N, C-alpha and C positions, 0 to 999 in steps of 0.2 A: 504494500500500500504506500503510495507516495502522496505527501501532503503539500498543498500549495496555499499559502496564506493569502487571504483576500482583505483582511482588516486586522486590527489588533487582537480580536478575540473570535474570529470566524475563520474556518478552514474549509477548503473543498478537497476531498480525497479523490485520487485517481487510482483505480485498481487495474493494473495491466494484466490481461490474460494472454497476451501474445506468446509469452514464453511457455505457458502451459500448453497451448495449442500447437507450438512450433513443430514438435516432434511428430505429433499425430493430430491432424486437424479434425479427426472424428471423435476426439475425447469429449466427455461431459464432466464438468466440474460441478459437484453437488454437495449439499450439506444442509443441516437444520440451523435455524436462528430464531431467537426470541427477542423481538424489538424491545428496547428499554422503555420505561415510562417517563423518563426525563424529557424536557422539551426538545423538539427537533433543532439540532444545532449544526453538527458537522455533516454536510451533504457529500455525496460521492457520485462518481460516474466511472464507467469502464468501457473497454472496447469490445465487449461481448454482448450477446443477446441473452437476456436473463428472464427466465420464467419462475414465478413464485407461486406457491400453493399454501394457503392459510388453512391449517388443520383445526385450530381452535383459537378462541379469544376474539378480541376486537381492538380497533385502534384507528389511526389515521396515517395514510400514505401521502407523502409530499413528493409530487412528480412535476418537475419543471414549472414550479410556481403554483401548482394546483393542489389543494388539500382534498383528499378523498377519504371519507370515513369507510371503514371496512368491517365486516363481521364474517367469521367463518361459517360455512365454507365459501371461499372465493379465491380468485387467482389474479396475478398481476403479470404484465408483460412490459419489460423495460428494454428499450432499444439502445444501441451503442451511443454514448455521449450524453444521455439524458441524466440530469441531476435528480437524485432521489434519496429518500430516507423514510423509514417507517417508525411509528411510535405506538406503543401499546396504551390502551386506556382500560378502565374498569378495575376489577378486583385482582386480576392476575395477568401475567404476561401472555400475549398471543404467541402462537407457535407456527413458524413457516418452514417450508422446505424450498430451497432455491436451487435451480439448475441453470448453468450457463453453458453456452456453446459458441463456437466461432460463427459469426453471422453467415447464414447459408447463401449461396449464389442465388441471385434472383429475389433476394429479400425485398419486400415492399419498401419503398422509400417515401419519406415525408409523412409517416404515420405517427400519431401521438400515442405513446404508451399509456397504460392505465390499469385500472382494476376491473375485472369482469366477473359476472355471475351466471352467464348464459349456460344452461345445463349441458349442451353439447360440448362446449369448450371446457367446462369444468370436468366432464367425464374424461376428456383427453388429458387434461392436466393431472387428474388422479392416476391415470395410467403411467404418466412420467414418474410420479412419486413411487408407484409400485415397482417399476422397472429399476429405479435407482436404489430402492431399498433392497431388492432381491439380488441385484448385481449378477444375474445369470449370464451365461454365454451370449454375447451379442447385445447386451442391454444398452450399451452406449449408442449403437446404431439405431436401435428401436426408439430410445428416448430422443435422439436427435431428429428422427423422422417425425415423431409425435410433436415436438416443439415447432418444427418447420410447418407442419399442418396447422397447428394452433395459430401461428403467426399469419399465415395466409388467410385463414378464416376470420381472424380478428381484424385484419386490415380491410376486409370487405365492408365492414360496418363502422370502423373507427374513423374519426375525423382526421383529415389530412392538414398538414401545415400549409400556410400560404407561401407564395413565392419569395417573401421576404424572410425566410427562415434563417438565413445567415445573419442578417442584422438583428433578428429577434434573439438568436443565440448569444450574440455579442452583448446586447443590452441586458439580457437575462443575467449574464455573468456580472455585469456592472451593478446590477440590482441585488446581487446575492447578500451583501451586508445588511441591506434594508429588509429583505425577505426573511433572513435569519433572525434579525432583531424582532420583527413582528411575530415570528413563530415562537420566540422565547418570551416575548413581553406583551402579547395580545391583550392580557388582562389589565394592563396599565393604561392610563390616559395617553392617547397618541394623537398626533396631528401631522399634516403634511410638512409643516415647518420643522418640527423636531426630526422627522424622518429624513428630510433633505439634508440636514446638518451632518448626518452620518456619511454622506457622500461628498460633502462640501460643494453642493450645487444649489441653485435657486429652486424653490418649490415648484415653479412652473416647468423647469427642466425635468424634475422628478415626475410630475404629472404626465409630461409628454412621453417619457420612457415607459411609464406604466401603461399608457394608452397604446403605444406601439407594440408592446410585448404581450399584455394581457387584456387589452381592450377595456380597461376599467381604471378608475382613479385610485390613488393610494389608499384613501379612506374606505372606498368600496372594498378594496382588498382586505383591509383590516376587519371590516364587518363580516365579510365572507369567511375569513379565518375564524373569527369568534363564533359564528353560526355553525361552521363545520365542526369545531370542537364541541359546541353545545349538542350537535346531533350525535356525536360519538358518546357523550355523557348520557344523553337521553336513552340511547340504545343499551349502554353497558352498565349503568348505575341506577340506584333508586333515589338519587338526590332529587329534591323538589325543583320545580321550574325556577323558583326564586333563588335557590342556592346555586343552580347552574348559571343563571343570569349573572350573579355576582362573581362566580368563578371565572367566567369568560370575559369579564370587563365592563358589564353594564351596571350602572348605579341605580337604575329604576327598572321595574318589571315592564313598564309601559314601553320604554325605548327598546328593550330586548324583544318584546312581542312584535313591535312594529318592524324591526329589522328582520326578525325571523320570518314573519309573514311575507315581507317583500322579497326575500331570497328563496324561501322554500314553498311559498304559496299556501301555507297552512300554519296553524298555531303550534307552539311547542307541544302542547297536550295532544293535539291531533297527530302530530308526527310520532310521538311516543307510542300512541295506540296503534298506528299503522305499522311502525317498526316492530312492535311486539308480535304482530301477525305475519310479518314478512321480513324477517331478519336476514334473509339471504340476498336482499337487494339493497346495498348501500346507495347513498345519494351523493353526488357531487354537484357543484354549483357553477363551474365555468370551465 
């Protein structure tokens, strides 16, 4: 793992898999991981295609500036170069199996990685887990073919990046100190002026960068981060709505309800009831 500092207290990790695949490009690197409960801080990316399968628990996945609540069973697909990190929420750590392969020839380009719960894709991801656990003869070839099939099927329905992906990637890296600061401090009072000071730029420049990369303002991002965390807590804890509102940074229940309704289209109470009956379908907001 190689670290590259982006500010005084933020790092972005780069995990190279080229050496692992150099001798045999057909190998599959796999293992289990339990995302910690502390705030998302150190992001990482790598040169491999990564499939994750969540066996138990819940949490939040941070992928290229998007916070995605997840609840097992679900799976994730991370493309080479995508900044990402996972955080567990609830009473216990979530448990994932990750498998990485060299990007296959003909891999779809310009596809956004993410978390998925579609039964057909989940079934294929579960087969990858079974193959990697058993490690029978030819398991790497089988797992590699399954991951390639998942990637193709996922790409058919996933959103594609716009033609300005290069500029977006550059600006996203410039924004990392701010995005990390929000991920760690979303419960504190925040405004565009304070956030722009982290990058030593004018607030209007920060707003322009947010608009070009995420299509929203810095404060809209803050509210969506808070609501994303609130959704994870509504799904995985028995905290009251008022307690959750306070935990994610809202001083009044009315302001929390208003932002939640604007982003999710329903009240926190309605979301909790819906999630209790459909925990296999996490929600993300941009």
